[in-house]
C-alpha positions as a Markdown table, in Angstrom:
| # | Residue | x | y | z |
|---|---|---|---|---|
| 1 | Met | 0.4 | 0.1 | -0.1 |
| 2 | Thr | 1.2 | 3.3 | -1.0 |
| 3 | Gly | 1.6 | 6.5 | 1.1 |
| 4 | Arg | -1.1 | 8.3 | -0.8 |
| 5 | Thr | -3.4 | 4.9 | -0.4 |
| 6 | Trp | -3.0 | 5.5 | 3.0 |
| 7 | Cys | -3.4 | 9.0 | 3.6 |
| 8 | Leu | -6.5 | 8.9 | 1.6 |
| 9 | Leu | -7.7 | 5.2 | 3.9 |
| 10 | Val | -6.9 | 7.6 | 6.9 |
| 11 | Ser | -9.3 | 9.9 | 6.3 |
| 12 | Ile | -12.4 | 7.8 | 6.0 |
| 13 | Leu | -11.1 | 6.6 | 9.3 |
| 14 | Ala | -10.9 | 9.8 | 10.8 |
| 15 | Val | -14.2 | 10.7 | 10.0 |
| 16 | Ile | -15.7 | 7.1 | 11.4 |
| 17 | Gly | -13.5 | 8.3 | 14.6 |
| 18 | Lys | -15.4 | 11.4 | 14.8 |
| 19 | Cys | -18.5 | 10.1 | 14.4 |
| 20 | Lys | -17.9 | 7.2 | 17.3 |
| 21 | Lys | -16.5 | 10.7 | 19.5 |
| 22 | Ile | -19.8 | 11.9 | 18.7 |
| 23 | Val | -22.2 | 9.2 | 19.9 |
| 24 | Lys | -20.2 | 8.6 | 22.9 |
| 25 | Phe | -20.8 | 12.2 | 23.6 |
| 26 | Cys | -24.5 | 12.3 | 22.4 |
| 27 | Lys | -25.0 | 9.3 | 25.1 |
| 28 | Lys | -23.5 | 10.6 | 28.0 |
| 29 | Ser | -24.7 | 14.1 | 28.3 |
| 30 | Gly | -28.6 | 13.0 | 27.2 |
| 31 | Val | -28.7 | 14.2 | 23.8 |
| 32 | Asn | -29.8 | 11.0 | 23.0 |
| 33 | Ser | -32.7 | 11.4 | 25.1 |
| 34 | Leu | -33.3 | 14.7 | 23.5 |
| 35 | Leu | -33.1 | 13.1 | 19.7 |
| 36 | Glu | -35.8 | 10.3 | 20.9 |
| 37 | Lys | -37.9 | 12.6 | 22.0 |
| 38 | Glu | -37.7 | 14.7 | 19.0 |
| 39 | Gly | -38.8 | 11.4 | 16.9 |
| 40 | Arg | -35.4 | 11.5 | 15.4 |
| 41 | Gly | -34.3 | 8.4 | 16.5 |
| 42 | Val | -30.9 | 7.1 | 18.3 |
| 43 | Leu | -27.5 | 7.6 | 17.6 |
| 44 | Ile | -26.0 | 3.8 | 17.9 |
| 45 | Gln | -22.3 | 3.1 | 19.1 |
| 46 | Asp | -19.8 | 1.0 | 17.0 |
| 47 | Val | -19.0 | -2.6 | 18.6 |
| 48 | Glu | -15.8 | -4.0 | 17.3 |
| 49 | Thr | -16.9 | -7.7 | 18.1 |
| 50 | Arg | -20.2 | -7.3 | 15.4 |
| 51 | Trp | -20.6 | -7.8 | 12.3 |
| 52 | Met | -21.1 | -4.2 | 9.9 |
| 53 | Ser | -21.6 | -2.2 | 13.3 |
| 54 | Ile | -19.7 | 0.1 | 11.4 |
| 55 | Leu | -22.6 | 1.0 | 8.9 |
| 56 | Thr | -24.8 | 0.5 | 12.0 |
| 57 | Leu | -23.2 | 4.1 | 13.4 |
| 58 | Leu | -23.1 | 5.5 | 10.3 |
| 59 | Gln | -26.7 | 5.0 | 9.7 |
| 60 | Ser | -28.2 | 5.8 | 13.1 |
| 61 | Phe | -27.0 | 9.7 | 11.9 |
| 62 | Phe | -29.4 | 9.7 | 8.6 |
| 63 | Pro | -33.6 | 9.3 | 9.9 |
| 64 | Lys | -35.1 | 6.3 | 9.5 |
| 65 | Arg | -37.9 | 6.4 | 6.5 |
| 66 | Leu | -39.8 | 3.7 | 4.8 |
| 67 | Pro | -38.6 | 2.3 | 1.6 |
| 68 | Pro | -40.2 | 3.4 | -2.0 |
| 69 | Ala | -42.8 | 0.5 | -2.6 |
| 70 | Ala | -41.4 | -1.4 | -5.6 |
| 71 | Pro | -43.4 | -1.0 | -8.7 |
| 72 | Ala | -45.2 | -4.4 | -10.2 |
| 73 | Ala | -43.4 | -4.6 | -13.1 |
| 74 | Gln | -40.3 | -4.9 | -11.3 |
| 75 | Glu | -41.6 | -7.8 | -9.3 |
| 76 | Asn | -42.5 | -10.0 | -12.0 |
| 77 | Ala | -39.7 | -9.0 | -13.8 |
| 78 | Asp | -37.9 | -11.7 | -16.5 |
| 79 | Ala | -35.3 | -13.7 | -14.5 |
| 80 | Asn | -33.6 | -14.8 | -17.8 |
| 81 | Asn | -31.8 | -11.3 | -17.7 |
| 82 | Asn | -27.8 | -11.3 | -18.1 |
| 83 | Glu | -27.8 | -10.0 | -14.3 |
| 84 | Pro | -27.3 | -12.0 | -11.5 |
| 85 | Pro | -30.5 | -12.0 | -9.3 |
| 86 | Glu | -31.0 | -9.4 | -7.2 |
| 87 | Asn | -32.0 | -8.9 | -3.9 |
| 88 | Glu | -35.9 | -10.4 | -3.7 |
| 89 | Glu | -36.1 | -9.7 | 0.0 |
| 90 | Asp | -34.4 | -6.8 | 0.5 |
| 91 | Asp | -32.7 | -6.6 | 3.8 |
| 92 | Asp | -31.9 | -3.2 | 3.9 |
| 93 | Asp | -32.8 | -1.6 | 7.3 |
| 94 | Ser | -31.8 | 2.2 | 6.7 |
| 95 | Gly | -35.0 | 3.0 | 6.1 |
| 96 | Gly | -34.6 | 4.3 | 2.6 |
| 97 | Ser | -32.3 | 4.8 | -0.6 |
| 98 | Ser | -29.1 | 6.1 | 0.5 |
| 99 | Thr | -28.9 | 8.0 | -2.5 |
| 100 | Ser | -31.1 | 10.8 | -0.9 |
| 101 | Leu | -30.3 | 10.0 | 2.8 |
| 102 | Asp | -31.9 | 12.4 | 4.9 |
| 103 | Arg | -29.4 | 15.0 | 6.7 |
| 104 | Ser | -31.8 | 16.7 | 8.9 |
| 105 | Lys | -30.8 | 14.8 | 12.1 |
| 106 | Ile | -26.9 | 15.6 | 11.2 |
| 107 | Glu | -28.1 | 19.2 | 11.2 |
| 108 | Arg | -29.8 | 18.9 | 14.1 |
| 109 | Val | -26.8 | 17.2 | 15.5 |
| 110 | Asn | -24.3 | 19.8 | 14.6 |
| 111 | Glu | -26.8 | 22.3 | 16.6 |
| 112 | Ile | -26.5 | 20.7 | 20.0 |
| 113 | Leu | -23.0 | 20.5 | 19.7 |
| 114 | Leu | -22.8 | 24.1 | 19.1 |
| 115 | Glu | -24.6 | 24.9 | 22.1 |
| 116 | Lys | -22.5 | 22.2 | 24.4 |
| 117 | Asp | -19.0 | 24.2 | 23.0 |
| 118 | Lys | -18.2 | 21.0 | 21.0 |
| 119 | Glu | -17.2 | 22.3 | 18.0 |
| 120 | Thr | -14.4 | 20.3 | 17.3 |
| 121 | Leu | -16.8 | 17.5 | 16.5 |
| 122 | Ile | -19.3 | 19.3 | 14.4 |
| 123 | Leu | -19.4 | 16.8 | 10.9 |
| 124 | Ser | -18.6 | 19.1 | 8.0 |
| 125 | Asp | -20.0 | 19.1 | 4.5 |
| 126 | Asp | -17.5 | 16.7 | 3.7 |
| 127 | Asp | -17.5 | 14.3 | 6.3 |
| 128 | Val | -21.0 | 14.0 | 5.6 |
| 129 | Asp | -20.3 | 13.3 | 1.9 |
| 130 | Ala | -17.8 | 10.4 | 2.9 |
| 131 | Met | -20.6 | 9.0 | 5.2 |
| 132 | Val | -22.9 | 9.1 | 2.5 |
| 133 | Ser | -20.4 | 7.4 | 0.4 |
| 134 | Leu | -19.6 | 4.7 | 2.9 |
| 135 | Val | -23.2 | 3.6 | 4.0 |
| 136 | Lys | -24.1 | 3.0 | 0.0 |
| 137 | Leu | -20.9 | 1.1 | -0.1 |
| 138 | Leu | -21.5 | -1.1 | 2.9 |
| 139 | Lys | -24.6 | -1.5 | 2.4 |
| 140 | Pro | -24.8 | -4.3 | -0.1 |
| 141 | Phe | -21.9 | -5.8 | 2.2 |
| 142 | Asn | -25.0 | -6.2 | 5.2 |
| 143 | Val | -27.5 | -7.3 | 2.7 |
| 144 | Ala | -25.2 | -10.2 | 1.2 |
| 145 | Ile | -24.3 | -10.8 | 5.1 |
| 146 | Lys | -28.2 | -11.3 | 6.1 |
| 147 | Lys | -28.9 | -13.3 | 3.4 |
| 148 | Phe | -26.0 | -15.8 | 4.1 |
| 149 | Glu | -27.0 | -16.0 | 8.1 |
| 150 | Arg | -30.6 | -16.9 | 7.6 |
| 151 | Glu | -31.4 | -20.2 | 9.3 |
| 152 | Lys | -35.1 | -20.8 | 8.1 |
| 153 | Glu | -34.4 | -21.1 | 4.4 |
| 154 | Pro | -31.7 | -21.8 | 1.8 |
| 155 | Thr | -28.6 | -19.7 | 1.6 |
| 156 | Ile | -26.8 | -21.8 | -1.1 |
| 157 | Gln | -28.2 | -20.3 | -4.0 |
| 158 | His | -27.5 | -16.5 | -3.1 |
| 159 | Val | -23.5 | -17.4 | -2.8 |
| 160 | Tyr | -22.7 | -16.9 | -6.0 |
| 161 | Pro | -25.4 | -14.7 | -7.3 |
| 162 | Gln | -24.4 | -12.2 | -4.3 |
| 163 | Tyr | -20.1 | -12.4 | -5.3 |
| 164 | Leu | -21.3 | -10.7 | -8.7 |
| 165 | Val | -23.5 | -8.0 | -7.0 |
| 166 | Leu | -21.0 | -7.1 | -4.9 |
| 167 | Lys | -18.3 | -7.4 | -7.9 |
| 168 | Arg | -20.3 | -4.7 | -9.7 |
| 169 | Lys | -20.7 | -2.6 | -6.2 |
| 170 | Val | -17.3 | -2.3 | -5.8 |
| 171 | Glu | -16.3 | -1.0 | -9.4 |
| 172 | Pro | -14.7 | 2.4 | -8.9 |
| 173 | Asn | -16.8 | 5.0 | -10.1 |
| 174 | Ile | -15.2 | 8.5 | -11.4 |
| 175 | Glu | -17.8 | 10.3 | -9.5 |
| 176 | Asp | -16.4 | 8.8 | -6.2 |
| 177 | Pro | -14.2 | 10.8 | -3.9 |
| 178 | Ala | -10.6 | 9.6 | -4.1 |
| 179 | Ala | -10.7 | 7.8 | -0.7 |
| 180 | Ile | -13.7 | 6.3 | -1.7 |
| 181 | Arg | -12.2 | 4.7 | -5.2 |
| 182 | Lys | -9.2 | 3.4 | -3.2 |
| 183 | Leu | -11.2 | 1.7 | -0.9 |
| 184 | Lys | -13.7 | 0.6 | -3.4 |
| 185 | Glu | -9.9 | -1.5 | -5.5 |
| 186 | Asn | -9.2 | -2.7 | -1.9 |
| 187 | Leu | -12.4 | -4.2 | -1.4 |
| 188 | Ser | -12.4 | -5.1 | -4.9 |
| 189 | Arg | -8.9 | -6.8 | -4.6 |
| 190 | Gln | -10.4 | -9.1 | -1.4 |
| 191 | Leu | -13.6 | -10.1 | -2.9 |
| 192 | Lys | -11.0 | -11.6 | -5.8 |
| 193 | Asp | -8.6 | -13.1 | -3.6 |
| 194 | Lys | -10.8 | -14.5 | -0.4 |
| 195 | Phe | -14.5 | -14.8 | -1.7 |
| 196 | Leu | -13.8 | -16.3 | -4.9 |
| 197 | Pro | -11.9 | -18.8 | -4.4 |
| 198 | Asn | -13.8 | -20.2 | -2.0 |
| 199 | Ile | -17.2 | -20.5 | -4.8 |
| 200 | Gly | -17.3 | -24.1 | -5.9 |
| 201 | Glu | -19.2 | -26.1 | -7.7 |
| 202 | Arg | -21.9 | -27.0 | -4.9 |
| 203 | His | -22.4 | -23.1 | -4.7 |
| 204 | Lys | -23.4 | -22.9 | -8.7 |
| 205 | Ile | -25.7 | -26.2 | -8.2 |
| 206 | Gly | -27.6 | -24.2 | -5.7 |
| 207 | Ala | -28.1 | -21.4 | -7.6 |
| 208 | Phe | -29.4 | -23.7 | -10.4 |
| 209 | Leu | -31.8 | -25.1 | -8.5 |
| 210 | Trp | -33.6 | -21.8 | -7.7 |
| 211 | Pro | -36.0 | -21.3 | -10.5 |
| 212 | Lys | -35.0 | -17.7 | -10.5 |
| 213 | Ser | -31.5 | -18.0 | -11.8 |
| 214 | Val | -32.4 | -21.6 | -13.5 |
| 215 | Gln | -30.6 | -20.0 | -16.5 |
| 216 | Leu | -27.7 | -19.2 | -15.1 |
| 217 | Ala | -27.0 | -16.0 | -17.7 |
| 218 | Phe | -24.5 | -14.8 | -15.3 |
| 219 | Leu | -22.1 | -17.8 | -16.3 |
| 220 | Pro | -20.3 | -18.7 | -19.3 |
| 221 | Glu | -21.9 | -21.1 | -21.7 |
| 222 | Glu | -19.4 | -24.1 | -21.2 |
| 223 | Asp | -19.8 | -23.3 | -17.2 |
| 224 | Arg | -23.7 | -23.7 | -17.3 |
| 225 | Glu | -23.8 | -27.1 | -19.5 |
| 226 | Lys | -21.1 | -27.9 | -16.7 |
| 227 | Val | -23.4 | -27.4 | -14.0 |
| 228 | Lys | -25.9 | -29.0 | -15.7 |
| 229 | Ala | -24.1 | -32.3 | -16.3 |
| 230 | Arg | -23.0 | -32.5 | -12.8 |
| 231 | Val | -26.8 | -32.0 | -11.5 |
| 232 | Arg | -27.3 | -35.0 | -14.0 |
| 233 | Glu | -24.5 | -36.9 | -12.2 |
| 234 | Leu | -25.9 | -36.2 | -8.8 |
| 235 | Cys | -29.4 | -38.0 | -10.0 |
| 236 | Val | -28.0 | -40.8 | -11.5 |
| 237 | Glu | -26.0 | -41.2 | -7.8 |
| 238 | Gln | -29.4 | -40.4 | -6.5 |
| 239 | Glu | -31.2 | -43.0 | -8.3 |
| 240 | Ala | -29.0 | -46.1 | -7.3 |
| 241 | Val | -29.1 | -45.0 | -3.6 |
| 242 | Met | -32.8 | -44.8 | -4.2 |
| 243 | Arg | -33.0 | -48.7 | -6.1 |
| 244 | Arg | -30.8 | -50.0 | -3.3 |
| 245 | Arg | -32.9 | -48.8 | -0.4 |
| 246 | Gly | -36.1 | -50.3 | -1.7 |
| 247 | Pro | -39.4 | -49.0 | -0.9 |
| 248 | Ile | -39.9 | -47.6 | 2.9 |
| 249 | Pro | -41.2 | -50.6 | 5.2 |
| 250 | Gly | -44.5 | -49.4 | 6.1 |
| 251 | Thr | -45.4 | -47.6 | 3.4 |
| 252 | Asp | -46.5 | -49.9 | 0.6 |
| 253 | Ala | -49.9 | -49.4 | -0.9 |
| 254 | Pro | -51.9 | -50.3 | -4.0 |
| 255 | Ala | -51.2 | -48.5 | -6.8 |
| 256 | Pro | -53.7 | -45.8 | -7.7 |
| 257 | Pro | -55.6 | -46.9 | -11.0 |
| 258 | Pro | -54.7 | -45.3 | -13.9 |
| 259 | Ala | -55.9 | -41.5 | -15.0 |
| 260 | Lys | -58.8 | -41.6 | -17.5 |
| 261 | Arg | -57.2 | -40.3 | -20.8 |
| 262 | Arg | -58.8 | -36.5 | -21.6 |
| 263 | Arg | -60.4 | -36.3 | -24.9 |
| 264 | Arg | -58.2 | -33.8 | -27.2 |
| 265 | Arg | -59.6 | -30.3 | -27.6 |
| 266 | Cys | -59.0 | -28.4 | -30.6 |
| 267 | Ser | -60.2 | -25.0 | -29.1 |
| 268 | Ser | -57.4 | -23.0 | -27.6 |
| 269 | Asp | -57.4 | -21.9 | -24.0 |
| 270 | Asp | -55.6 | -20.3 | -20.9 |
| 271 | Asp | -52.8 | -22.8 | -21.2 |
| 272 | Asp | -52.0 | -22.3 | -24.8 |
| 273 | Glu | -49.5 | -19.8 | -23.7 |
| 274 | Tyr | -47.3 | -22.7 | -22.6 |
| 275 | Glu | -47.0 | -24.4 | -26.0 |
| 276 | Ser | -43.8 | -21.9 | -26.9 |
| 277 | Val | -41.9 | -22.8 | -24.0 |
| 278 | Leu | -43.0 | -26.6 | -23.8 |
| 279 | Gly | -42.4 | -27.1 | -27.4 |
| 280 | Gly | -46.2 | -28.8 | -28.0 |
| 281 | Thr | -45.8 | -31.9 | -25.6 |
| 282 | Gln | -43.7 | -33.0 | -22.9 |
| 283 | Ser | -42.3 | -36.0 | -24.8 |
| 284 | Ser | -39.2 | -34.3 | -26.4 |
| 285 | Ile | -38.1 | -33.7 | -22.5 |
| 286 | Ala | -35.0 | -36.0 | -22.6 |
| 287 | Asp | -34.7 | -36.4 | -18.2 |
| 288 | Glu | -35.8 | -34.1 | -15.1 |
| 289 | Val | -33.6 | -31.9 | -15.6 |
| 290 | Asp | -34.8 | -30.4 | -19.0 |
| 291 | Leu | -38.5 | -30.7 | -17.5 |
| 292 | Tyr | -37.2 | -28.8 | -14.1 |
| 293 | Val | -36.1 | -26.1 | -16.4 |
| 294 | Val | -39.2 | -25.5 | -18.0 |
| 295 | Leu | -41.2 | -26.2 | -14.9 |
| 296 | Ala | -38.9 | -23.2 | -13.5 |
| 297 | Thr | -39.0 | -21.1 | -17.0 |
| 298 | Cys | -43.1 | -20.9 | -15.9 |
| 299 | Ser | -42.2 | -19.9 | -12.1 |
| 300 | Pro | -39.3 | -17.6 | -11.9 |
| 301 | Thr | -40.5 | -15.6 | -8.7 |
| 302 | Val | -40.0 | -18.2 | -6.4 |
| 303 | Arg | -38.7 | -16.5 | -3.4 |
| 304 | Ser | -36.0 | -18.0 | -0.9 |
| 305 | Lys | -38.2 | -19.0 | 1.6 |
| 306 | Asp | -40.5 | -20.8 | -0.8 |
| 307 | Leu | -38.0 | -22.5 | -2.6 |
| 308 | Leu | -38.5 | -25.7 | -0.8 |
| 309 | Lys | -42.1 | -25.7 | -0.9 |
| 310 | Trp | -41.8 | -25.1 | -4.2 |
| 311 | Trp | -39.7 | -28.6 | -4.5 |
| 312 | Lys | -41.7 | -30.5 | -2.4 |
| 313 | Glu | -44.8 | -29.6 | -4.3 |
| 314 | Lys | -42.7 | -30.7 | -7.6 |
| 315 | Ser | -41.7 | -33.6 | -5.8 |
| 316 | Ser | -44.4 | -35.8 | -8.1 |
| 317 | Asp | -43.0 | -34.3 | -11.3 |
| 318 | Leu | -39.5 | -34.6 | -10.2 |
| 319 | Pro | -38.7 | -37.2 | -7.5 |
| 320 | Val | -34.8 | -37.8 | -8.2 |
| 321 | Leu | -34.1 | -34.1 | -8.7 |
| 322 | Ser | -36.4 | -33.1 | -5.6 |
| 323 | Arg | -34.0 | -35.6 | -3.3 |
| 324 | Val | -31.0 | -33.8 | -5.0 |
| 325 | Ala | -32.3 | -30.1 | -4.6 |
| 326 | Arg | -33.0 | -31.5 | -0.8 |
| 327 | Met | -29.5 | -32.3 | -0.5 |
| 328 | Ile | -27.9 | -29.3 | -2.3 |
| 329 | Leu | -30.2 | -26.8 | -0.5 |
| 330 | Ala | -29.7 | -28.4 | 2.7 |
| 331 | Thr | -26.0 | -26.8 | 2.7 |
| 332 | Pro | -26.0 | -23.2 | 4.6 |
| 333 | Ala | -24.2 | -20.3 | 3.3 |
| 334 | Ser | -21.7 | -20.1 | 6.2 |
| 335 | Ser | -21.5 | -21.3 | 10.1 |
| 336 | Ser | -23.6 | -18.5 | 11.7 |
| 337 | Ala | -26.7 | -20.1 | 12.4 |
| 338 | Ser | -25.0 | -22.9 | 14.1 |
| 339 | Glu | -22.6 | -20.6 | 15.5 |
| 340 | Arg | -25.5 | -18.5 | 16.9 |
| 341 | Asn | -27.2 | -21.6 | 18.6 |
| 342 | Phe | -23.7 | -22.6 | 20.5 |
| 343 | Ser | -23.3 | -19.0 | 21.5 |
| 344 | Val | -26.8 | -19.3 | 23.7 |
| 345 | Ala | -25.5 | -21.9 | 25.9 |
| 346 | Gly | -22.1 | -20.2 | 26.6 |
| 347 | Arg | -18.9 | -21.7 | 25.4 |
| 348 | Leu | -20.2 | -24.7 | 24.3 |
| 349 | Ile | -17.0 | -26.0 | 22.3 |
| 350 | Thr | -14.1 | -25.9 | 23.8 |
| 351 | Pro | -10.9 | -28.2 | 23.1 |
| 352 | Arg | -12.5 | -30.6 | 25.9 |
| 353 | Arg | -15.6 | -30.7 | 24.8 |
| 354 | Asn | -15.8 | -31.2 | 21.0 |
| 355 | Cys | -17.7 | -33.5 | 20.6 |
| 356 | Leu | -21.1 | -33.1 | 22.0 |
| 357 | Ala | -24.0 | -35.0 | 21.4 |
| 358 | Ala | -27.2 | -33.7 | 19.8 |
| 359 | Asp | -29.4 | -34.6 | 22.9 |
| 360 | Thr | -26.8 | -32.6 | 25.5 |
| 361 | Val | -26.6 | -29.6 | 23.0 |
| 362 | Asp | -30.8 | -29.2 | 23.6 |
| 363 | Val | -30.3 | -29.6 | 27.1 |
| 364 | Leu | -27.9 | -27.5 | 27.3 |
| 365 | Leu | -29.9 | -24.6 | 25.2 |
| 366 | Phe | -32.6 | -25.2 | 27.3 |
| 367 | Leu | -31.0 | -24.5 | 30.6 |
| 368 | Cys | -29.4 | -21.2 | 29.2 |
| 369 | Asn | -32.7 | -20.1 | 28.5 |
| 370 | Tyr | -34.5 | -21.2 | 31.5 |
| 371 | Phe | -32.2 | -19.7 | 34.3 |
| 372 | Lys | -31.8 | -16.4 | 32.0 |
| 373 | Lys | -36.3 | -16.2 | 32.3 |
| 374 | Arg | -35.5 | -17.3 | 36.3 |
| 375 | Ser | -33.4 | -14.5 | 36.6 |
| 376 | Gln | -35.5 | -12.1 | 34.7 |
| 377 | Tyr | -38.4 | -13.3 | 37.1 |
| 378 | Lys | -35.7 | -12.7 | 40.4 |
| 379 | Ser | -35.2 | -9.3 | 39.4 |
| 380 | Ala | -39.3 | -8.7 | 39.1 |
| 381 | Met | -39.6 | -9.8 | 42.5 |
| 382 | Gly | -36.7 | -7.5 | 43.8 |
| 383 | Ile | -38.8 | -4.3 | 42.2 |
| 384 | Val | -42.2 | -5.5 | 43.8 |
| 385 | Leu | -39.9 | -6.5 | 47.4 |
| 386 | Thr | -38.7 | -2.3 | 46.8 |
| 387 | Trp | -41.9 | -1.0 | 46.4 |
| 388 | Phe | -43.2 | -2.3 | 49.5 |
| 389 | Lys | -40.1 | -1.3 | 51.4 |
| 390 | Asp | -41.0 | 2.5 | 49.9 |
| 391 | Leu | -44.1 | 2.2 | 51.6 |
| 392 | Ala | -43.1 | 1.3 | 54.8 |
| 393 | Leu | -41.5 | 4.9 | 55.2 |
| 394 | Cys | -44.3 | 6.4 | 53.8 |
| 395 | Asp | -47.4 | 8.0 | 56.1 |
| 396 | Glu | -49.8 | 6.1 | 57.6 |
| 397 | Asp | -52.7 | 7.2 | 55.3 |
| 398 | Ile | -50.4 | 7.2 | 52.0 |
| 399 | Arg | -49.5 | 3.5 | 53.0 |
| 400 | Thr | -53.0 | 2.4 | 53.4 |
| 401 | Glu | -54.3 | 4.0 | 50.1 |
| 402 | Ala | -51.4 | 2.7 | 47.9 |
| 403 | Leu | -51.8 | -0.5 | 49.3 |
| 404 | Arg | -55.4 | -0.7 | 47.9 |
| 405 | Phe | -53.5 | -0.4 | 44.3 |
| 406 | Gly | -50.8 | -2.9 | 45.6 |
| 407 | Pro | -49.2 | -5.0 | 43.0 |
| 408 | His | -50.5 | -8.4 | 44.6 |
| 409 | Pro | -52.8 | -9.3 | 46.9 |
| 410 | Phe | -50.4 | -12.3 | 48.6 |
| 411 | Leu | -47.8 | -9.7 | 49.3 |
| 412 | Arg | -50.3 | -7.1 | 50.4 |
| 413 | Gln | -50.7 | -10.0 | 53.3 |
| 414 | Val | -47.4 | -10.8 | 54.1 |
| 415 | Phe | -46.4 | -6.6 | 54.4 |
| 416 | Gln | -49.5 | -5.8 | 56.8 |
| 417 | Gly | -48.1 | -9.2 | 58.5 |
| 418 | Glu | -50.9 | -11.2 | 58.4 |
| 419 | Arg | -50.6 | -14.9 | 58.6 |
| 420 | Val | -50.0 | -17.1 | 55.2 |
| 421 | Ser | -50.6 | -20.9 | 54.8 |
| 422 | Cys | -48.3 | -23.1 | 53.4 |
| 423 | Lys | -50.5 | -23.2 | 50.2 |
| 424 | Asp | -51.1 | -20.0 | 50.0 |
| 425 | Asn | -46.9 | -20.0 | 49.8 |
| 426 | His | -47.1 | -21.4 | 46.3 |
| 427 | Lys | -48.7 | -18.9 | 44.9 |
| 428 | Leu | -45.5 | -16.7 | 45.1 |
| 429 | Gly | -43.8 | -19.1 | 42.4 |
| 430 | Glu | -42.4 | -17.9 | 39.5 |
| 431 | Phe | -45.9 | -18.1 | 37.3 |
| 432 | Lys | -46.8 | -15.2 | 39.3 |
| 433 | Leu | -43.8 | -12.9 | 39.0 |
| 434 | Arg | -45.0 | -11.3 | 35.6 |
| 435 | Asp | -48.0 | -10.8 | 36.6 |
| 436 | Ile | -46.6 | -8.9 | 39.5 |
| 437 | Ala | -43.9 | -6.8 | 37.7 |
| 438 | Ser | -46.7 | -5.6 | 35.3 |
| 439 | Ser | -49.5 | -4.8 | 37.9 |
| 440 | Tyr | -46.2 | -2.8 | 39.4 |
| 441 | His | -45.4 | -0.8 | 36.5 |
| 442 | Thr | -48.9 | 0.2 | 36.1 |
| 443 | Thr | -49.4 | 1.6 | 39.4 |
């Protein structure tokens, strides 16, 4: 890295450092509460151990707005174009387009900083321009990370298309500031050196098994044929496995009678629009892969969250390929989902505990959640008891009036010194503590 490049990147780091100082001052001086009362939203500090927290820091300086509604034509866009499939589920949480970020919140923050004699923290126009450019640059990475970290839907089909999207986003633009251009060059080099080598054949097959990118228009013709050939090989292997295993015991059932052949109609109907796609009849379809291409072409708007459901519905038409799809799409794009589950229960994976059984992990997760809830209940109990202790210091008239609206009848009995039977003592169980806390906050 040359000296000029380093100086340009230092200017970006200086803007980020100034934003961190502003957030720190606003949180300590109560400015955050003022901004929240004004409906502008609070400023959020950067956390080094969290992904893309710098983007969260920068976005907090701009008021959130509802994203513009996507036109209907875009929702039904043709999936056979030469661009990789864009984000059909936009995970953008910035509350608006990065190309037209509202700077009114920054102006208000500068006014407050000026009133509090913090002129050194005031953001200049150049600083704000750099912040806007950074938000525009980092948002696609945030969207890609969120797509890769999902755990309730397939994610592997996003890897290669998202690489192409990010590659296009980091292309230097002559209109960008010099520092942003250098940053884009470094990001482009990092994508090529670290991201691209980790993309394998399985990721391309995952993209092929997503109807939205079935044509693989973003791949060369030679690579498309290789992917289809590999999918056919997997189908042959899967079919051999199915034959070896045979029918599942207990599921044998008499074959249904053959369906009656319908009389061929000469008149046209609503299904005639598929003739150009299907080629007249399906007899020309050589195997399940070709049939899948036809079916996927007719339904190019399948969303990621509905992908497995779509394959389940097509399992009768594609019995072997659907099993291959289930095998491929079960591969997560990242290990974040499993890491989150392990993090819930603390440090489960250590050199001495690296072979935990599935049942053991489930028990540890349950115990962790249980004790977290229990600690919350105990804190609620402490609030209620503090409430009664404060009442003891009040005048008798105030105490009598407050007890009429006390947090719980049972605790009122205890405070007044009445006898409590062992049976009533069980009423103080954890299942009552939530009601106690909620009643306390309403008084």
